[in-house]
Structures are given as structure tokens and as C-alpha cells.
N, C-alpha and C positions, 0 to 999 in steps of 0.2 A: 102321706102314706108310708107305712113302715116297710123296710126291706128285711125279709125274713132270712135267717141264717140257720143252717143245720147245727144242732147242738153238739155234734161230733167235731172235735178239734176246733172248738169255737175261737180260741185265741189265735190259731193259725189263720182262720177265716177272716177275723177282724184285722189281723196283720196284713193279709193280702188285699183286703178292701181298702185300707189306708194307703198302702203302696200304690194301688191303682188310682186312688184319688190324687196322689202326688204326681203320678205319671200323666194323668189326664189334665193336670193343672187346676183341679178343683181346690186343692190345698197348695197354695203358692209359697215359695221360699220367703221367709220373713213374717208369714202370717201366723196367727195363733189358732190352735185347734180348739173348737168349742166342744168339750167333752159331753156336756148335757145334750146338745143337739144331736151329736153322733149316736150316743147311747139310745136316745129316743127314736132316731131314724132307723136304727138297726134292731130295736126292740130287745136290747140286752142291758144287763147291769154294767156298772163301771169297772167291775173286777176284770173281765176278759179284755176290756178296752185298755185298762192300765197295763195289763200284762203285755198286750201287743205293742203299746207305746214304749215300754221298757226295751223290748226287742228292737224296735226302730231306733231307739236312742243308742243302744250298743252298736248298731250298724252305722250310726252317724247321720241318720235322716232327720231326727228331731232332737230338741233339747227340752228336758223336763225342768221347768222353773218352779221351785217350791212356792206354793201359795200364789203363783202367778199364771199357771197354766202350762201349755205345751206349745213350743214354737217350732215351725218347720225350718230346718237349717238352710242357709244359703251356701251353695258350693262355690268356694273361692278358688282362685288360681293356685294358691299355695297348697290347698287340699288336693287339687288335681296333680300338681307336681309331686307331692308326697306319695300319692296313689300310684302314679306311673313308676316312680323309683322302687317302691315296695314290690309291685307286681313283676317288674323287670328282674329284680334280684331273685325272687322266688322261682319264676318260670325258667330262667336260665339255669338255676341250680338243679331244678327237676330234670332238665334235659341232660345236664352233665352227669347227674347221679344215676340216671335210669336209661342212659343211651343204649345199653346192651339189651334192653327190653323192647326197643323200637324195631318192629319187623317190617318187611315189605308191605304187608297188609295195612299197617298203620300209615305208612308213607302214601299208599294209594288212597286211603281214606282222607288224608290231609289234602291231597291234590283235588280230590272230588269235591270236598267242602269249599276249597278256595274257588273252584269254578262256580259253585253254587252261589258264593258271595258275589262274584262278578255278575251273575244273572240277577241277584237281588238288587244290586246297584242299578242295573239296566232297567229293572222293573220299578225303580223308586220305592222299594219296599223296605223301609228302614227297620221296622219291627222284626221282619224275617231276617234281615241282614244281621241284626244284633244277635239273634238266637243262633244263626249259622256260625257267626264268629265265636260265640261261646263254645259251641260244639267243636269247632276247629281246635281251639286251645285245649279243650278237655281231652282230646285224643291222646296227647302226651302228658298233660297234667294228671290224668287219672292213673298213670303208670306209677306214680309215687306211692311208696308204702306208708307215707305219713298223710292220713286223710285230713289232718288239721290244716295243711297248706292250702288245699283247695277250698276248705271251709272258710279260711281266712280271706282268700281272694274273692270268693263269690259275691259277698255283699259290697266289697270295694268296687268291683266292676259294675254292679247295678247302681251304686252311688254315682259313678261317673256318668251314667247315661239315663238314669230315671227322670231327670228334670228336663230332658231335651225335647219332649214331645215327639214330633216326626221330623225334626231338623237333622240334616246331615250335609256334609260337603262331599260331593261326588268325586272330585279329583283326589281328595285326601283319602277317601275310602279305597280308591284304586291304587294309591301309593301303598296303603296297608296290604292290599292283595299282592302287590309286587314284592313286598318284604316277606310275605308268606311264601311266595315262590322261591325266593332266595334261601329261606329257611329250609324248605323242602329239598332244594338242590344240595345243600350242605349235608342233609341227612342221607341223601342218596350217595354222596361222596364219602360217607362215614367220617365226617369231620365234626365231632361234637363241640369243640371249642368255637368254631366258626358259626355253627348253628345257634349255640347259646349266645354268642356275641351279637347276632342279628337281633335277638330278642332284647337283650339288655342295653345294647349301645345304639340301637336304631328303633326297633318297633315300639319298645316301652321307654324310649328316651324323651323326656319332656323337652329338652333343648333341641333335639332333632326335629320335633314337630311343633315347636312353640307357636309359630305363626298360625298354623291351622287350628291348634288348640284354642288360642285366643279368639280366633274368628268363630269357631264352633260355639264356645260358651257365651260369646257376645250375642249370637243368634238366639240363645235360650233366655237371655235376660238375666243370667246369673252373675255377670261381672260388669 
């Protein structure tokens, strides 16, 4: 039975479909994507499928192998370490460069979202937790006048978590919320360097969270 897609923004829809297949585990790391099967299943030509796969390759989800097909990438610990380092540098820079734009309403919103994350953890709702966490970080990331920074980080963050299914480590997530609280406190104290330091040297530090990171990705079967 074919899955029908709206002809509008077909490439984006195929992209979302493939991403969802990766998240659900239907397309597993190290496997090869059968282009003919997917094109037939979706009732589309290979052109929008190839366009979507190019998008996924740019974001690091797949590798297009000339004359051999498309392989779903495995997320290795070195990739995670590089991702953490890049995000930490960018987010801390955004806070330092845009600290004067952070208002009491932004700080209140951050506190509200951090409490929502704690409730998500208590409810064992990882999908909602991930979205709440993205929203938390976007409160200050969106203050940057350079939209390319957020555009650069968005696929990296999804790459870090899209292979995890519904796995998460409760105690680690609570530590992340505690770091959020420390970040918020430094914002209230009008201490931009300390706030940026929490992000770069703790929250997005691979070495600070190495044990939990290794445990997390071992649960996903990625390493």
C-alpha cells in the first residue's frame, strides 16, 4: 500500500518522512536505504527523494555512496564530542554578544521552561523533554542577529538525539536542569561571563558529562 504525500513542498515532506524513519528505528545506523522501495512506497519519483537525501547528507544523517546507494550514518563518540564543543562555543558567544537584549521576561520564560523540563522528566516523556529543551535554549539563541548560528546548531542538536528512540537517563537530565538553574541565576545577577561559562565549560562540555554521554549512546546501540 502506497503512502500518499501532498505535492506541495514534496522534498520537505520526503525529508521529514526519512527523518521519522530514522527516529523510529526503521532506518538503522549502518543500513543502506533502498531508494526504489521508498519511491514506490511513497508513490513518488526519485528526484524529490534524492533532493531529500542530499539535505540529510549535509546534516550528517546519511552518506551518499556513488553507484552503491545511501547509508545511514552511525553516530560515533568523536562526532558527539565535536558537536558538544561547537554548540558550547556558539551558545556562549551568543549570550556574551547579546546579553543586553536579555530582559526579565526572557529570564522568567527560561525558568518556566526549566520547570516544564522537570515535569517532562517526572512524566518520562522524552519526546516532549527534547522539544522543551530546544525551546529553552532558543529563548536566548534567537536573540542573535546572525540567523546562521541557530541554523547551524539546529541539525546538530537533532543529530545528537534522533537515533535515541525514547532512551534517556533521568539523573543526567536532572543535572542538565540544575545547570539551567545556575545559568538563570547568573543572568539574574547580570553576570554574562559566568552565564556563558556554564554553557561552554559545563552544560556543553563533553568532558564534564563524558560518563553519562557514553552511557546514553550505549543505550541507543550507537557505540
